[in-house]
MARKEMAR-810672 format. One line per 4 residues: number of its first residue (from 0); their letters; for each residue y, x, z of N, C-alpha, C. Coordinates in Angstrom, 3 decimals, padded with zeros to 6 digits. Example, Ala and Ser with C-alpha at 12.3 -4.5 7.8 and 13.67 -1.06 7.14 Angstrom:
REM MARKEMAR-810672
0> as> -005.690 013.190 007.800 -004.500 012.300 007.800 -003.300 013.200 007.800 | -002.250 012.850 007.080 -001.060 013.670 007.140 000.030 012.900 007.870
***
This chain:
REM MARKEMAR-810672
0> xxxx> -012.749 005.043 -066.722 -011.626 004.609 -065.908 -011.088 003.286 -066.423 | -010.517 002.535 -065.531 -009.885 001.295 -065.916 -008.495 001.589 -066.447 | -008.076 000.824 -067.432 -006.750 001.022 -067.999 -005.700 000.410 -067.078 | -004.490 000.929 -067.186 -003.401 000.458 -066.339 -002.387 -000.331 -067.144
4> xxxx> -002.842 -001.197 -068.024 -001.928 -002.029 -068.787 -001.251 -003.035 -067.880 | -000.169 -003.611 -068.359 000.490 -004.648 -067.576 001.735 -004.138 -066.887 | 001.952 -004.573 -065.677 003.172 -004.262 -064.943 003.245 -002.789 -064.563 | 004.462 -002.249 -064.578 004.638 -000.836 -064.234 004.916 -000.629 -062.750
8> xxxx> 005.361 -001.658 -062.063 005.581 -001.629 -060.615 006.530 -000.515 -060.181 | 007.416 -000.090 -061.079 008.432 000.894 -060.726 007.879 002.267 -060.421 | 006.737 002.633 -060.989 006.096 003.917 -060.689 005.590 004.567 -061.961 | 005.502 005.910 -061.958 004.825 006.576 -063.076 003.326 006.258 -063.044
12> xxxx> 002.649 006.534 -064.143 001.269 006.076 -064.288 000.337 006.609 -063.207 | 000.480 007.864 -062.801 -000.401 008.422 -061.774 -000.210 007.756 -060.427 | 001.042 007.519 -060.049 001.324 006.855 -058.774 000.870 005.399 -058.810 | 001.011 004.766 -059.970 000.569 003.380 -060.114 -000.948 003.272 -059.993
16> xxxx> -001.648 004.220 -060.582 -003.110 004.233 -060.482 -003.546 004.390 -059.031 | -002.905 005.291 -058.301 -003.278 005.501 -056.900 -002.895 004.295 -056.049 | -001.769 003.653 -056.354 -001.384 002.441 -055.630 -002.451 001.364 -055.785 | -002.915 001.146 -057.013 -003.937 000.126 -057.249 -005.263 000.501 -056.596
20> xxxx> -005.612 001.779 -056.601 -006.847 002.203 -055.934 -006.760 001.973 -054.431 | -005.605 002.284 -053.832 -005.420 002.060 -052.400 -005.453 000.568 -052.061 | -004.765 -000.242 -052.863 -004.768 -001.682 -052.613 -006.178 -002.266 -052.763 | -006.903 -001.838 -053.790 -008.271 -002.337 -053.995 -009.183 -001.925 -052.845
24> xxxx> -009.047 -000.696 -052.383 -009.856 -000.229 -051.252 -009.579 -001.083 -050.015 | -008.298 -001.362 -049.744 -007.946 -002.204 -048.598 -008.467 -003.624 -048.769 | -008.392 -004.144 -049.993 -008.884 -005.494 -050.240 -010.387 -005.583 -049.997 | -011.139 -004.609 -050.465 -012.589 -004.642 -050.267 -012.945 -004.427 -048.800
28> xxxx> -012.157 -003.643 -048.100 -012.456 -003.360 -046.698 -012.117 -004.555 -045.799 | -010.956 -005.198 -046.031 -010.489 -006.270 -045.146 -010.669 -007.672 -045.735 | -010.969 -007.768 -047.012 -011.180 -009.002 -047.758 -009.933 -009.846 -047.937 | -008.809 -009.469 -047.349 -007.526 -010.103 -047.637 -006.410 -009.156 -047.216
32> xxxx> -005.335 -009.131 -048.011 -004.172 -008.311 -047.691 -002.919 -009.057 -048.107 | -001.791 -008.696 -047.495 -000.493 -009.259 -047.843 000.295 -008.177 -048.556 | 000.826 -008.503 -049.728 001.602 -007.566 -050.520 002.597 -008.360 -051.361 | 003.373 -007.684 -052.191 004.327 -008.402 -053.042 003.561 -009.116 -054.159
36> xxxx> 004.169 -010.134 -054.710 003.511 -010.948 -055.736 003.158 -010.148 -056.990 | 004.050 -009.312 -057.536 003.648 -008.536 -058.720 002.483 -007.582 -058.433 | 002.468 -006.968 -057.269 001.350 -006.091 -056.906 000.061 -006.896 -056.775 | 000.145 -008.078 -056.184 -001.043 -008.918 -056.014 -001.616 -009.331 -057.369
40> xxxx> -000.738 -009.639 -058.327 -001.217 -010.049 -059.648 -001.912 -008.892 -060.359 | -001.349 -007.694 -060.261 -001.992 -006.535 -060.875 -003.290 -006.190 -060.152 | -003.267 -006.277 -058.820 -004.464 -005.985 -058.035 -005.592 -006.949 -058.367 | -005.271 -008.196 -058.618 -006.295 -009.173 -058.951 -007.039 -008.755 -060.219
44> xxxx> -006.303 -008.365 -061.254 -006.932 -007.913 -062.499 -007.795 -006.683 -062.252 | -007.267 -005.738 -061.488 -007.938 -004.467 -061.238 -009.199 -004.659 -060.396 | -009.090 -005.431 -059.307 -010.224 -005.641 -058.401 -011.352 -006.417 -059.078 | -011.003 -007.385 -059.901 -012.045 -008.159 -060.579 -012.831 -007.285 -061.544
48> xxxx> -012.167 -006.339 -062.201 -012.876 -005.421 -063.088 -013.799 -004.502 -062.291 | -013.364 -004.079 -061.103 -014.214 -003.227 -060.267 -015.452 -003.995 -059.814 | -015.285 -005.238 -059.382 -016.427 -006.033 -058.927 -017.400 -006.261 -060.072 | -016.877 -006.575 -061.252 -017.741 -006.782 -062.407 -018.503 -005.511 -062.753
52> xxxx> -017.827 -004.375 -062.670 -018.478 -003.097 -062.942 -019.538 -002.797 -061.877 | -019.283 -003.166 -060.629 -020.247 -002.936 -059.551 -021.491 -003.806 -059.710 | -021.353 -004.933 -060.401 -022.493 -005.813 -060.635 -023.359 -005.322 -061.783 | -023.045 -004.149 -062.339 -023.776 -003.618 -063.488 -025.268 -003.519 -063.242
56> xxxx> -026.021 -003.446 -064.320 -027.475 -003.496 -064.225 -028.065 -002.238 -063.595 | -027.532 -001.071 -063.912 -028.068 000.171 -063.356 -027.310 000.514 -062.082 | -028.013 000.505 -060.958 -027.370 000.648 -059.656 -026.699 002.005 -059.484 | -027.353 003.078 -059.877 -026.798 004.414 -059.667 -025.549 004.610 -060.515
60> xxxx> -025.601 004.180 -061.757 -024.446 004.303 -062.644 -023.274 003.484 -062.115 | -023.534 002.276 -061.670 -022.482 001.423 -061.132 -021.864 002.048 -059.890 | -022.696 002.634 -059.019 -022.169 003.265 -057.807 -021.299 004.460 -058.137 | -021.674 005.231 -059.137 -020.868 006.393 -059.516 -019.542 005.972 -060.128
64> xxxx> -019.564 004.945 -060.961 -018.325 004.470 -061.570 -017.382 003.897 -060.519 | -017.917 003.142 -059.578 -017.088 002.539 -058.540 -016.584 003.593 -057.563 | -017.357 004.640 -057.323 -016.934 005.703 -056.403 -015.675 006.402 -056.899 | -015.434 006.384 -058.213 -014.209 006.968 -058.763 -012.999 006.093 -058.473
68> xxxx> -013.218 004.804 -058.237 -012.119 003.856 -058.122 -011.852 003.373 -056.704 | -012.869 003.367 -055.853 -012.724 002.923 -054.462 -012.748 004.168 -053.582 | -011.738 004.326 -052.733 -011.489 005.608 -052.093 -012.372 005.934 -050.890 | -012.788 004.949 -050.107 -013.515 005.254 -048.884 -014.973 004.812 -048.973
72> xxxx> -015.832 005.545 -048.295 -017.265 005.210 -048.273 -017.537 003.847 -047.622 | -016.863 003.500 -046.489 -017.136 002.170 -045.923 -016.776 001.029 -046.876 | -015.696 001.183 -047.633 -015.318 000.141 -048.595 -016.335 000.066 -049.728 | -016.829 001.213 -050.188 -017.857 001.225 -051.236 -019.135 000.551 -050.736
76> xxxx> -019.511 000.872 -049.506 -020.722 000.302 -048.924 -020.600 -001.215 -048.785 | -019.441 -001.678 -048.314 -019.236 -003.117 -048.158 -019.227 -003.804 -049.520 | -018.651 -003.147 -050.516 -018.624 -003.724 -051.863 -020.031 -003.977 -052.374 | -020.923 -002.995 -052.229 -022.271 -003.137 -052.776 -023.194 -003.964 -051.890
80> xxxx> -023.004 -003.949 -050.576 -023.921 -004.656 -049.680 -023.497 -006.087 -049.360 | -022.185 -006.373 -049.418 -021.707 -007.699 -049.021 -021.074 -008.444 -050.198 | -020.152 -007.806 -050.884 -019.343 -008.507 -051.880 -020.117 -008.775 -053.166 | -020.793 -007.763 -053.708 -021.525 -007.957 -054.971 -022.623 -009.015 -054.837
84> xxxx> -023.445 -009.021 -053.769 -024.439 -010.100 -053.654 -023.801 -011.494 -053.552 | -022.623 -011.579 -052.941 -021.928 -012.855 -052.815 -021.559 -013.434 -054.180 | -021.202 -012.548 -055.119 -020.744 -012.991 -056.430 -021.775 -012.743 -057.524 | -023.037 -012.616 -057.183 -024.061 -012.291 -058.175 -024.222 -013.374 -059.246
88> xxxx> -023.949 -014.630 -058.898 -024.116 -015.707 -059.872 -022.781 -016.200 -060.438 | -021.724 -015.445 -060.216 -020.385 -015.846 -060.646 -019.889 -014.897 -061.731 | -019.213 -015.413 -062.757 -018.774 -014.603 -063.880 -017.282 -014.325 -063.878 | -016.690 -014.138 -062.738 -015.259 -013.860 -062.666 -014.607 -014.787 -061.670
92> xxxx> -013.307 -014.603 -061.469 -012.597 -015.443 -060.512 -012.956 -015.115 -059.088 | -012.962 -013.820 -058.761 -013.372 -013.394 -057.424 -012.216 -013.383 -056.430 | -010.965 -013.410 -056.915 -009.810 -013.306 -056.030 -008.949 -014.553 -056.110 | -008.169 -014.757 -055.059 -007.241 -015.873 -054.995 -005.912 -015.343 -054.477
96> xxxx> -004.817 -015.740 -055.128 -003.479 -015.324 -054.722 -002.755 -016.541 -054.153 | -002.234 -016.397 -052.935 -001.509 -017.470 -052.274 -000.108 -016.959 -051.973 | 000.901 -017.620 -052.509 002.281 -017.207 -052.258 002.649 -017.546 -050.820 | 003.316 -016.597 -050.138 003.629 -016.793 -048.725 005.118 -016.830 -048.436
100> xxxx> 005.954 -016.787 -049.439 007.392 -016.850 -049.200 008.068 -015.553 -049.616 | 009.175 -015.254 -048.959 009.969 -014.084 -049.324 010.109 -013.151 -048.142 | 010.111 -011.850 -048.425 010.241 -010.823 -047.394 011.682 -010.770 -046.907 | 011.861 -010.679 -045.586 013.202 -010.516 -045.066 013.666 -009.096 -045.358
104> xxxx> 014.907 -008.955 -045.686 015.432 -007.632 -046.003 015.785 -007.531 -047.467 | 014.805 -007.671 -048.361 015.096 -007.571 -049.788 014.695 -008.828 -050.565 | 014.187 -009.838 -049.890 013.828 -011.128 -050.492 012.798 -010.986 -051.607 | 011.899 -010.011 -051.505 010.832 -009.853 -052.482 009.799 -010.961 -052.273
108> xxxx> 009.295 -011.567 -053.348 008.271 -012.610 -053.190 006.971 -011.981 -052.665 | 006.434 -012.554 -051.621 005.226 -012.029 -050.980 004.043 -012.941 -051.284 | 002.852 -012.360 -051.214 001.631 -013.129 -051.493 000.474 -012.578 -050.677 | -000.448 -013.462 -050.353 -001.704 -013.101 -049.725 -002.754 -013.089 -050.836
112> xxxx> -003.455 -011.983 -050.994 -004.540 -011.939 -051.962 -005.823 -011.791 -051.168 | -006.826 -012.599 -051.520 -008.076 -012.564 -050.779 -009.249 -012.722 -051.727 | -010.395 -012.275 -051.268 -011.634 -012.501 -051.992 -012.120 -013.897 -051.659 | -012.493 -014.639 -052.673 -012.943 -016.013 -052.455 -014.284 -015.978 -051.732
116> x> -014.420 -016.721 -050.622 -015.681 -016.682 -049.863 -016.824 -017.363 -050.585
***
């Protein structure tokens, strides 16, 4: 399992782990999502570790490890068939965070996080 060091995001560890798994699944499925800036920064660290793990040398082992972290089969399939081949010659830096302003209502800083094409 990946460690959950860093920001606590106002949640206990189990809820934080599930939040990051859900955000990562959405990111792999849609390739870009809008969320708060602290969540985007944590998601960037988490998603990059998942992609690096998916690029592992043994395909079956990598698929089993990633299946624990990515929640849906379509997202897992897209990760291995589209995203991993795209970054096969890259050693990190798979995500980009773009600040988009502040949310109306509570003025939370918002950001767009996307996979670099």
